C-alpha positions as CSV (number, residue, x, y, z in Angstrom):
1,M,13.5,-5.1,-1.3
2,L,13.2,-6.5,-4.8
3,G,16.2,-8.9,-4.5
4,D,19.9,-9.0,-5.1
5,N,19.8,-10.1,-8.8
6,P,17.0,-8.3,-10.7
7,E,18.0,-10.1,-13.9
8,D,17.1,-13.5,-12.7
9,G,13.4,-12.6,-12.7
10,N,12.7,-14.2,-9.4
11,G,12.5,-11.2,-7.1
12,N,13.3,-11.4,-3.5
13,A,12.9,-14.9,-2.0
14,L,11.6,-13.3,1.3
15,L,8.4,-12.2,-0.5
16,G,7.6,-16.0,-0.7
17,N,7.4,-16.1,3.1
18,I,4.4,-13.7,3.1
19,K,0.9,-15.3,3.3
20,V,-2.1,-13.2,2.1
21,V,-5.1,-14.2,4.2
22,P,-8.6,-12.9,5.1
23,D,-9.1,-11.4,8.5
24,Y,-9.2,-13.6,11.7
25,K,-8.9,-12.9,15.4
26,D,-5.3,-12.1,16.2
27,P,-4.1,-14.7,18.8
28,D,-2.1,-12.0,20.6
29,D,-5.0,-9.6,21.3
30,Q,-8.1,-11.4,20.2
31,K,-9.0,-8.6,17.8
32,Y,-9.8,-8.5,14.2
33,S,-7.8,-6.2,11.9
34,C,-10.6,-5.1,9.6
35,D,-12.5,-2.2,11.0
36,G,-13.0,1.5,10.2
37,S,-10.8,2.6,7.3
38,T,-8.4,-0.3,7.5
39,S,-7.7,-2.0,4.1
40,A,-4.9,-4.3,5.2
41,E,-2.5,-5.1,8.0
42,M,0.8,-7.0,8.3
43,R,1.0,-9.5,11.2
44,D,4.2,-11.0,12.5
45,A,6.2,-8.3,10.6
46,G,9.3,-9.1,12.7
47,G,9.0,-12.8,12.3
48,K,9.6,-15.5,9.7
49,N,5.9,-16.1,8.9
50,P,4.4,-12.7,8.1
51,E,0.8,-12.4,7.0
52,I,-0.9,-9.7,5.1
53,I,-4.5,-9.4,6.2
54,I,-6.7,-8.2,3.3
55,C,-9.9,-6.5,4.5
56,P,-13.1,-6.9,2.4
57,K,-14.0,-3.3,2.6
58,A,-11.0,-2.1,0.6
59,G,-9.2,-5.3,-0.2
60,Y,-8.5,-4.5,-3.8
61,G,-8.1,-0.8,-3.5
62,H,-10.2,0.7,-6.3
63,G,-9.4,-2.1,-8.8
64,G,-6.8,-4.0,-10.7
65,L,-3.9,-2.4,-12.4
66,S,-5.4,-1.9,-15.9
67,K,-7.0,-5.3,-15.7
68,D,-10.4,-6.6,-14.5
69,Y,-10.6,-9.3,-11.9
70,D,-13.7,-11.3,-10.8
71,G,-15.9,-8.6,-9.2
72,V,-13.1,-6.0,-9.4
73,K,-13.0,-3.4,-12.3
74,A,-9.8,-2.3,-13.8
75,I,-8.3,1.1,-12.8
76,S,-7.3,3.1,-15.9
77,C,-5.9,6.5,-16.8
78,S,-9.3,7.8,-17.9
79,K,-10.6,7.5,-14.3
80,F,-8.1,10.0,-12.9
81,D,-8.2,13.7,-12.4
82,S,-5.2,16.0,-12.9
83,R,-3.8,15.3,-9.4
84,V,-2.6,12.2,-7.4
85,S,-5.7,10.9,-5.5
86,W,-7.4,8.0,-3.9
87,K,-8.7,7.0,-7.3
88,M,-5.3,5.6,-8.1
89,E,-5.2,3.2,-5.1
90,S,-4.9,-0.4,-6.1
91,L,-4.1,-3.8,-4.5
92,G,-0.5,-3.2,-5.7
93,L,-0.2,0.0,-3.6
94,I,-1.6,-1.9,-0.6
95,F,1.0,-4.7,-1.0
96,V,3.9,-2.2,-1.4
97,H,2.8,-0.5,1.8
98,E,2.6,-3.8,3.7
99,F,5.9,-5.1,2.3
100,T,7.7,-2.1,3.8
101,H,6.6,-3.3,7.3
102,Y,8.3,-6.7,6.8
103,D,11.4,-6.3,8.9
104,L,13.5,-9.1,7.3
105,L,12.7,-7.7,3.8
106,M,13.6,-4.1,4.7
107,K,16.4,-4.5,7.3
108,D,19.3,-3.6,4.8
109,I,17.4,-0.6,3.4
110,L,15.6,0.7,6.5
111,P,17.1,-0.9,9.6
112,E,14.6,0.9,11.8
113,G,11.7,-0.3,9.6
114,T,8.6,1.7,8.7
115,D,5.7,3.1,10.6
116,D,2.3,4.4,9.8
117,V,2.9,8.1,10.4
118,A,0.4,9.3,7.8
119,Y,-2.0,7.7,5.3
120,G,-3.0,8.7,1.8
121,P,-1.4,10.8,-0.9
122,Y,-2.1,14.2,0.7
123,L,-1.0,13.6,4.2
124,S,2.1,11.5,3.1
125,Q,3.3,14.4,1.0
126,R,3.0,16.9,3.9
127,L,5.5,15.0,6.2
128,N,8.9,16.4,6.9
129,R,11.9,14.4,5.4
130,E,12.5,12.4,8.6
131,Q,8.9,11.4,9.0
132,A,8.5,10.6,5.3
133,S,11.6,8.3,5.3
134,R,9.9,6.1,8.0
135,N,6.3,6.3,6.6
136,A,5.1,3.2,4.8
137,D,2.5,5.2,2.7
138,S,5.3,7.5,1.5
139,Y,6.9,4.6,-0.3
140,S,3.6,3.1,-1.6
141,W,2.3,6.4,-2.9
142,F,5.6,7.3,-4.5
143,A,5.6,4.0,-6.4
144,N,2.0,4.4,-7.2
145,E,2.4,7.9,-8.6
146,L,5.5,6.7,-10.6
147,H,3.5,3.8,-12.0
148,W,0.5,5.8,-13.2
149,S,2.7,8.7,-14.5
150,T,4.5,6.2,-16.6
151,V,1.5,4.2,-17.8
152,C,-0.6,7.2,-18.5
153,A,2.3,9.3,-19.9
154,K,1.2,12.2,-17.7
155,D,2.6,14.2,-14.8
156,Y,0.0,14.5,-12.0
157,G,-0.2,17.5,-9.7
158,K,0.2,17.4,-5.9
159,P,-2.8,16.1,-4.1
160,T,-5.2,18.4,-2.2
161,K,-6.8,17.5,1.0
162,S,-9.9,16.1,-0.8
163,D,-7.7,13.9,-2.9
164,G,-7.0,11.9,0.2
165,E,-10.6,11.6,1.3
166,D,-11.6,8.2,0.0
167,P,-15.4,7.5,0.0
168,M,-14.7,3.8,0.4
169,C,-13.1,4.4,3.8
170,D,-15.6,6.9,5.2
171,N,-14.0,9.9,3.5
172,V,-10.6,9.6,5.1
173,A,-7.5,8.0,3.7
174,C,-7.7,4.2,3.7
175,E,-5.3,2.7,6.3
176,A,-3.1,-0.2,5.3
């Protein structure tokens, strides 16, 4: 997913094919992506011109990774409880989730691609091994927990049901 030569600092060239855009009517079904608890969606995941639709309701997760952006506060270790929770969700988590849906990027790692079997830290950790290996949120929440455990120098406990109930997404796990 990251590229063949991590030492060149360029990452995987396929990531350059992905456009990040605001919501618009999908030409295939004439529907918008952003509704309910949806924070993002990958369109044309099997093609050469994929797009990640970022929804305004949850477009930046709960903030930037330890950095403020215009209108978006930084997420920092002091905002977390002792368990993995929705409070740790960032735009980075949303991108990792959507990247796993890009077939050309993932074909060598996961030939069958990923699906949205479960969302959020709690439900993702409750999947059996086969379901978890195909679940996009399993990868994004694993990377997210690893990131925050490293940055905060702390081991976080397993999430409870309420740790997946994000108030920004009507008290359910945000869907990417």
